[in-house]
C-alpha positions in Angstrom: 0.1 -0.1 -0.2 1.3 3.2 -0.9 0.2 6.6 0.9 0.5 10.5 1.3 -0.9 12.6 3.9 -0.8 16.2 3.7 -1.5 18.2 6.4 -3.2 22.1 5.8 -4.7 24.3 8.3 -4.8 24.0 12.2 -7.2 25.4 14.6 -5.5 25.4 18.1 -8.3 26.0 21.1 -6.4 26.2 24.5 -8.1 24.4 27.5 -6.2 26.0 30.4 -2.4 25.7 30.6 -1.7 22.4 29.6 -4.5 21.0 27.4 -5.5 21.9 24.1 -8.1 21.0 21.3 -7.0 20.8 17.6 -8.5 20.4 14.4 -6.3 19.9 11.2 -7.5 19.6 7.8 -5.8 16.9 5.7 -5.9 15.3 2.1 -4.9 11.7 1.7 -4.3 9.2 -1.4 -4.1 5.9 -1.1 -3.0 2.8 -3.3 -4.5 -0.2 -1.6 -2.1 -3.3 -2.4 -4.1 -6.6 -3.5 -4.3 -7.6 0.5 -6.3 -4.3 0.7 -9.9 -4.3 1.0 -9.6 -1.5 -2.1 -7.5 -4.0 -4.0 -5.4 -1.9 -5.5 -7.8 1.1 -6.5 -6.4 4.5 -5.6 -8.5 6.6 -2.8 -8.4 10.2 -2.4 -10.1 11.9 1.4 -10.2 14.6 2.7 -10.9 14.7 6.5 -10.0 16.1 9.5 -8.1 15.1 12.6 -9.5 16.3 15.8 -6.9 16.2 18.6 -6.3 16.6 22.4 -2.9 17.6 23.2 -1.4 17.4 26.6 1.6 19.0 27.8 3.6 16.5 29.7 6.9 16.4 31.1 7.4 19.7 28.7 6.6 17.9 25.8 3.3 18.7 23.9 1.6 14.9 23.1 -1.6 13.7 21.2 -3.4 12.3 24.3 -6.6 11.6 21.7 -7.4 11.7 18.2 -10.2 11.5 16.1 -10.5 11.0 12.5 -13.4 12.5 10.8 -13.5 12.2 6.9 -15.2 14.4 4.9 -15.4 13.0 1.5 -13.8 10.4 0.3 -13.6 9.1 -4.0 -12.2 5.9 -5.4 -10.7 5.7 -8.4 -10.0 2.4 -10.6 -7.3 0.6 -10.3 -6.7 0.0 -14.2 -5.1 2.8 -16.5 -5.5 5.6 -13.8 -2.1 7.1 -13.1 1.0 4.8 -13.3 0.6 4.3 -17.1 1.1 7.8 -17.5 4.7 8.7 -19.3 5.6 11.0 -16.4 4.5 8.9 -13.7 7.7 7.4 -11.2 7.4 5.7 -7.8 9.8 6.8 -5.4 12.6 4.6 -4.4 12.3 3.0 -1.2 15.5 1.1 -1.7 18.3 3.6 -0.6 19.2 4.8 -4.6 16.5 7.8 -4.4 17.6 11.0 -5.8 16.8 13.3 -2.6 18.8 10.9 -0.9 22.2 12.4 -2.6 24.4 14.9 -1.1 23.6 18.8 -2.6 25.2 22.1 -1.2 25.1 22.3 2.6 24.6 18.7 3.4 27.4 16.4 4.1 29.6 19.5 3.7 30.1 19.1 0.1 28.7 21.8 -1.8 27.2 20.8 -5.6 29.4 22.2 -8.9 27.5 25.1 -10.1 26.8 23.2 -13.4 25.3 20.5 -11.4 21.8 19.2 -12.4 19.8 18.1 -9.5 18.0 15.6 -9.0 19.7 13.7 -11.6 
């Protein structure tokens, strides 16, 4: 299963100095595996997290979370996205271009004519 979650606006309301109630908007994209009940289909949802944060030992932590799905759309598995010539999947085998050193990382500046990512 491949997923991507993008968090948006948050509304924070304090309930005293150690409790906050937070509503955060999110968009999520999923591609279910064959073992998943979506059987390879793509699903996009628009939702909100309703969280209770508590200050514990000087750190704000989520004490309780509820997901409210406002809208969801299921795309068919066949011919929707992966067959597009510009489509590619992220590489999780250590060869992803984002893992290569670039200017500012690892103390090695990139040459002026470097194409990144290549």
